[in-house]
Each structure stands twice: as structure tokens, then as C-alpha cells.
FILUM-477524 format. One record per residue: x, y, z of N, C-alpha, C, O in turn. Coordinates in steps of 0.2 Angstrom, whole numbers, plus 2048, in hexadecimal, padded with zeros to 3 digits. Layout:
// FILUM-477524
XYZXYZXYZXYZ;...
This chain:
// FILUM-477524
7D279D7DD7CF79B7E47CC7A37E67CD7A97E4;7C77A17EA7C47A77ED7C77AB7F27C67B17F3;7CD7A77F57D17AA7FB7D77B07F87DA7B37FB;7D67B07F17DD7B37ED7D97B87E97DB7BA7E4;7D17B97EC7CD7BE7E67CF7C47E77D17C67ED;7D07C97E17D17D07E27C97D27E07C67CF7DC;7C77D87E47C37DC7E47C37E37E17C67E87E3;7BD7E27DB7BC7EA7D87B77EE7DA7B27EB7DA;7B67F37DD7B27F87DF7B17FD7DB7B48037DC;7AD7FC7D77AB8007D07A68007CD7A37FC7CA;7A28067CD79B8077CA79A8077C37948077C1;7A08097BF79F8097B979F8007B67A47FE7B7;79C7FD7B379C7F87B07A07F67AC7A37F17AC;7A07FA7A87A57FA7A27AE7FA7A57B27F67A4;7AE7FE7A97B57FE7AC7B67F97B07BC7F87B2;7B17F57B37B27F17B97B37EB7B57B77E77B7;7AE7E97B07AF7E47AB7B77E37A77BA7DE7A6;7B97EA7A67C17EA7A47C77E77A97CB7E27A8;7C67EB7AE7C97E77B37C87E17B57CE7DE7B6;7C37DE7B67C27D77B67C47D37B17C87CE7B2;7C37D47AD7C67D17A67CE7D07A67D07CB7A4;7D17D67A77D87D67A67DC7D27AC7E17CE7AB;7D97D37B17DA7CE7B77DB7C57B67E07C17B6;7D67C67B47D47BE7B37D77BC7AE7D97B67AE;7DA7C07A67DD7BE7A47E57BC7A57E87B87A2;7E77C07AA7EC7BF7AF7EB7BA7B37F07B97B7;7E87B67B47E67B07B97E47B27C07E67AE7C4;7E27B67C07DF7B97C67D77B97C77D37B97C3;7D57B87CD7CE7B77CE7CC7C07D17D07C47D4;7C57C07CE7C47C87CF7BD7C87D07BA7C37CE;7B97CE7D57B27CB7D57B17D57D57B57D97D5;7AB7D67D47A97DD7D37A57E07D87A27DB7DB;7A47E47DB7A07E77DF79D7EF7DD7A27F47DD;7977F17DB7977F67D97967FC7DE7948027DB;7967FC7E47938027EA7997FD7EE79C7F87EE;7988047F579A8017FB7987FC7FF79C7F9803;7917FB7FE78D7F780278E7F08017907EC805;78E7EE7F978F7E87F77987E77F779A7E17F7;79B7EB7F87A47EB7F87A47E88007A67E2801;7A27EB8057A37E780D7A07E280B7A57DE80B;79B7DF80A7977D880979D7D480879F7D080B;79F7D68017A47D07FD7AA7D18027AC7CC804;7AD7D68047B27D68087B27D180F7B67CE812;7AC7D18117A97CD8177A97C78167AC7C381A;7A57C38117A67BE80E7AC7BB80D7AD7B6810;7B17BD8087B67BB8077BD7C28057BC7C5801;7C27C280A7C57C680B7CA7C58057CD7C0804;7CA7CC8007CE7CB7FA7D57CE7FB7D67D27FF;7DA7CB7F77E07CC7F97E27D47F77E77D67F9;7DE7D77F27DF7DE7F17DA7E07EF7D67DD7ED;7D97E87EE7D17EB7EC7D47F07E87D87F47EA;7D07F17E17D07F77DC7CB7FA7E07C67F77E2;7CB8017E07C78057E47C580C7DE7C98107DC;7C080B7DD7BE8137D97BB8187E17B88157E6;7BC81E7DE7BB8227E47B38257E47B18267E9;7B08267DE7AB8287DD7A58227DC7A481E7D7;7A18217E179C81B7E279581E7E47958247E6;7908197E378A81B7E478781D7EA7828207EB;78B81A7EF78881A7F578C81C7FB78A81D801;79381C7F879781F7FE79E8207FA79F81E7F4;7A38257FD7A98277FA7AF8217FA7B081E800;7B28207F57B781C7F67BB81D7FC7BE8187FF;7BD8237FE7C28248017BF82280A7C282180F;7B782380A7B681F8107B68198117B6816816;7B581580B7B780F80B7BE80D80D7BF809811;7C38118097CA80F80C7CA8118137CD80D817;7C78168147C981881D7C68128207CA80F825;7C081081F7BD80B8247C28048237C2800828;7C480381D7C67FC81D7CE7FC8217D07F8824;7D18028207D78028247D880482B7DD80582D;7D180682E7CF8078357CF8008377D27FE83C;7CC7FB8347CA7F48377D07F08367D37F0831;7D27EB83C7D87E883E7D77E18397DC7DE837;7D27DE8367D17D98327D17DB82A7D17D7826;7D07E28297D17E58227D77E88207D97E981A;7DA7EB8247E07F08257E57EE8217E97F281E;7E67E78217EC7E681D7EA7E58157EE7E4811;7E67E58147E37E380C7E57E98087E27EF808;7EA7E88037EC7EF7FF7E77F07FA7E37EC7F7;7E67F77FA7E17FB7F67E58007F07EA8047F1;7E37FE7EB7E68027E57E08067E27DB8037DF;7DF80D7E37DA8117E17D98137D87DE8167D5;7D58117D67D48127CE7CE8167CE7C98147D0;7D081E7CC7CE8237CC7CD8287C77D28287C4;7C782C7C47C88307C17CA8377C57CD83C7C3;7C98367CA7CC83C7CE7D383B7CE7D68377D1;7D78417CA7DE8417CB7E28457CD7E88457CC;7DE84B7D07E18507D47E684E7D97E58497DC;7EB8517D97F08507DF7ED84F7E67EF84A7EA;7E88537E67E48547ED7E184D7F07E084A7F6;7DE84A7E97D98447EA7E083E7EA7DF83A7EE;7E583E7E67EA8387E87EC8397EF7EB8347F3;7EF83E7F17F08407F97EC83C7FD7ED836801;7E683F7FD7E083D8027E08358017E1832806;7E08317FC7E182A7FB7E58277FE7E3822802;7EB8297FD7F28277FF7F38268067F5821809;7EF82D80A7F282E8107EC82A8167EC82A81C;7E78278107E28238147E381C8147DF818817;7EB8198117ED8158107EC81080A7ED80A80A;7E98158047EB8117FF7F380F7FD7F88137FF;7F28097FA7FA8097F87FC80C7F180280E7F0;7F780B7ED7F980F7E77F18137E37EB8117E5;7F48177DE7EF81C7DC7F081B7D57F581D7D2;7EA8197CF7EA8197C97E481D7C77DF81D7CA;7E58227C17E08257BF7DD8227BA7E081E7B7;7D68247B87D38237B37D58287AE7D582E7B1;7D58277A67D481F7A47DC81E7A57E18227A5;7DC8167A77E18127A97E480E7A27E280E79C;7E980C7A37EC8087A07EB8017A37ED8007A9;7E97FC7A07E97F67A37EE7F17A47EF7EE7A9;7F47F179F7FA7EF7A17FD7F37A88007EF7AC;7FD7F97AA8007FC7AE7FB7FB7B57FD7FB7BB;7F57FB7B37F17F87BB7F47F17BC7F67F07C2;7F47EC7B77F57E77B97FC7E57BC7FC7E07BF;8017EA7BA8087E97BC8087ED7C380C7EB7C7;8047F17C68047F37CC7FF7F07D17FF7F17D7;7FB7EB7CE7F87E37D17FD7DF7D27FD7DC7D7;8017DF7CE8057D97CE80A7DA7D480C7D67D8;80D7E17D48127E57D78107E47E08137E27E5;8087E67E18077E57E68067DF7EA8077DF7F0;8047DB7E78037D37E980B7CF7EA80B7CB7EE;8107D17E68157CF7E78197D17EE81E7CE7F0;8177D67EF8197DA7F58167D67FC8197D5802;80F7D47FA80C7D180080F7CA80080E7C6806;8127C87FC8137BE7FB81B7BF7FC81E7BA7FB;81F7C57FD8277C37FD8297C480482E7C7805;8257C38098277C580F82D7C181282B7BB814;8327C28138397BD8168367BC81B8327BF81E;83A7B581C8397B082383E7B38288437B6825;83F7B282E8427B38328477B983184D7B8831;8437BE8308467C682D8437CA83483D7CB836;8487CC8388477D183E84A7D783C8507D783A;8497DB83D84E7E183D84D7E68438487EA844;8527E58488517EA84F8557F184E85B7F084C;8527F68508577FD84F85480185584E801858;85A80485685A80985B858806862853808865;85D80286485D7FD86A8567F986B8547F8870;8537F886684C7F48668467F88668417F6867;8477FF86684080486583D80486083780685F;84180185A83D80085483F7F88508437F884D;83B7F485283A7ED84E8377EC8498317ED84A;83A7E98428357E783D8357E183D83B7DE83E;8307DD83B8307D683D82D7D58348277D7832;8327D283182E7D182882B7CB8288277CA824;82D7C782C8297C082D8227C183081E7BC82E;8207C683481A7C78358187CF8318127D0832;81A7D182E81B7D782C8167DC8308117DF82E;81A7DC8368177E183B81E7E683E8247E483D;81D7EB8408217F184481E7F38498197F584A;8237F184E8227F28568277FA85882E7FA857;8237FF85982780585B82580886181F808863;82B80986682A80986C826805870822807875;8277FE86F8237F887181D7F886E81B7F386E;8197FC86B8137FB8688137FB8608167FE85C;80F7F585F80F7F385780B7FB8558077FE858;80F7FC84E80D80284A80A7FE84480D7FA841;8038018427FF7FE83D801803837802809838;8047FF83280680482C8038018278017FB826;80380682180080281A8057FF81680B802818;8047FB8128097F780E80F7FB80B8157F980C;80D80180781280580681780880A81D80880A;81280A81081780D81781C80881A82280A81B;81A80381A81D7FC81D8237FA8188297F9819;8227FB8138277F980D82B7FF80D8317FE80C;82A80580D83080A80E83480981483A80B814;83280781983580881F83A80081F840800821;8367FB81D83B7F681D8417F78168467F3815;8407FC8128447FC80D84A7FF8108507FD810;84880681484D80981685280681D85880781E;84E80181F8507FF8268567F982385B7F8826;8547F781E8597F081D85F7F281D8647EE81E;8617FA81A8687FA81A86980481D86A80981A;86780482486780A82786D80F82587380D824;86C81482587081A82287381B81B87781F81A;87081681787181781086A81C80C86481B80C;86D82080986882480686482180086881D7FC;85D82180085B81D7FA8558247F68518277FA;8558257F185282A7EE84B8277EE8498217F0;84782C7EB83F82A7EB83D8257E68388217E6;8438257DF8408217DB8428197DE83E8147DD;84881A7E084A8137E38448117E684180C7E4;8438147EB83E8127F28378107EE83480B7F1;8338137E882F8117E583080C7E182B8097E0;83480A7DE8368037DC8367FE7E18337F97DF;8397FE7E683A7F97EA8327FA7ED8307F47EF;82E7FF7ED8287FB7F18227FB7EC81C7FB7ED;8237FA7E681E7FA7E18217F87D881E7F87D3;8287F77DA82A7F27D682C7F77CF8287FC7CD;8307F57CB8337F97C582E7FA7C08307FE7BB;82A7F87BF8257F87B881F7FB7BB81A7FC7B8;81E7FC7C18167FE7C48158047C280F8047C1;81A8097C18198107BD8168167C581281B7C5;8188127CA8178157D081A81C7D282081D7D2;8168217D28188287D181D8297D881B8267DD;82482C7D782882C7DD8288327E282B8337E8;8238377DF82283C7E281D83B7E781C8407EB;8198347E68158357EC8188307F281582E7F6;81E82F7F382182C7F78228317FD82282F803;8238377FC82483C80181C83C80481C83E80A;81783B80380F83C80781183580A810835810;81282E80781482980E81A829812819826817;81F82D81082482F81682083381B820831821;81C83881981883C81F815837823818834828;81083481F80B82F82480F82A82780B82682B;81682882781882382981C82682F81B823834;81F82D82F82283083481D83283981F83283F;81683483881283483D81182E84181182E847;81082983D81082284181581E845814818847;81B82384382082084782082384C825821850;81E82784E81D82D85582582F856829832852;82682E85D82C83085F83282F85C83783285D;83182885783882985383682A84B838827847;83283084B83083284483883684083A83683A;83C83884484083B84184683483E84A83483A;84582E84284B82B83F84B82A835850829832;84382C83384482C82C84683382A84283782C;84C83382784F83982584F83B81E85183781A;84D84281D84D84581785484681485684B817;85784480F85D84780C85A84C806857849802;85B85180585985780285E8557FB8638537F9;8578567F78588567F085B84D7ED85B84C7E7;85B8487F385C8437F185683F7F285283E7ED;85583D7F98508397FA85083680385183B807;85083180584F83080C85382A80E85482480B;85582C81585782481785782581F85682A822;85881F82285681E82885D82082D86381F82C;85B82283186182683586481E83986081A83B;86B81E83886F81883B872819842875814843;87181E84687381F84C86F819850869818850;87481785487381285986E80D85686880C859;86F80B85286B80584D86F7FE84E8757FD84C;86A7F885086C7F184F8687EE84C8627EF84C;86B7EA8478677E78428687DF84286E7DD842;8637DA8448647D38448617D083F8627CA83F;
């Protein structure tokens, strides 16, 4: 179905064709856009459920595409997996800070990429109903039915991974979670998501929580926990 389309933004025909073939073999619908302009036209026509994004495109940077998509309310919720030959840590951090859900470096294993895709889509589809967590006297409310976070009375827009981290920690306030546990919770056990990038997502999450940034506590040498002081769960 077109409404379940995965968009591949990639200017190298062989790589794009490989991605599309593997997705189709796994019973996904997929379309290819070879540059930024055609990508935005495709997104406007049929909003994809996920985007595989190359960073080096002929007309604009993949990072600029990611930034623009995350800044627009109608596309900010589309998960983005960056698939790029730019594998330096600075490139990975830049992509994640702009809102990308995951980062896969070229050359990539088709099986690993497919596992990452499935993990992201599972998280999108597994939103529990009637699941509201209220913390700190109502200053922080997580509505998992609507996939919405309200902080100090205002809606806080989080990336898919940031939301997953916050929700995972909030389900059991005060319990310490390792980076590996958090990575598995947000991306699945078989995704191969590097646990070290959790720190990048937590830093971004804290910035978006504003005055409540300190509730996500670092446990040195272990991982993170949500401060359990004055919390109330429904």
C-alpha cells in the first residue's frame, strides 16, 4: 500500500536498487528519490512511514533534508535512518542531533539494515493504549497512546529515539538502566544499534526537557535513571 511506503533517498543507483530489492523481498513497499528535490515531492505526495537517507546528494546535504523534515510539524514524526559513507563520529553525532533515529555506515549489511528498519517500524506500531505516565506532580506527562510528551504544560517535540528513552526510563522511575538496555529497548536486540550513541540522544533529550532536564540522571559507569523524587504514575 502506498500509505506504508518507505522512501529511499539515494543518488547511487546500485545502492538504491539494492535497498529497494531487499525491502521488497521483506514485503515492504519502497520508492527511490535520487536527490533532495524529488524526495520532497515524493514526501508531499505520499507521506512515508520511514526514510532511508544518504548524506551526500547532488543538490543538497542529507543533513539539511533531515533538519527541514524535523522542523515541519507534518513530517517531524517520520523516522529517519541515515545510510552514509560518512562514518566519522562527528557525522554520526550531527545526524542524530538533527533528529535521525539511527545511522548505518556504508558498506552495510542488508540484513542489519533490514533489522534496523523492522525495529523502528515496530516501535512506531507498538504504542500502548490507555497508557499515561504522570511524573513530578504533573509537570511531566507522557501519553503513550498519542505518543506525546507535555513538559511544564507545553508539548515537547521529541525524536523517536528520545521519546523511547524517556518512556523506557519513566516506566520504572529510580531504576538504573544501562546504555545497552536502553539501546535494546529503543532499537531492538538484533538491530546492532551502538549503545555509545545513547549519550548523544540523552544530551538532546535533556535540552528539550528544559527546567526538568535534571530528572534524567547519569549513573556514572552504569547508565541512566529517571529521578524518582515526587513522582506519581497512573
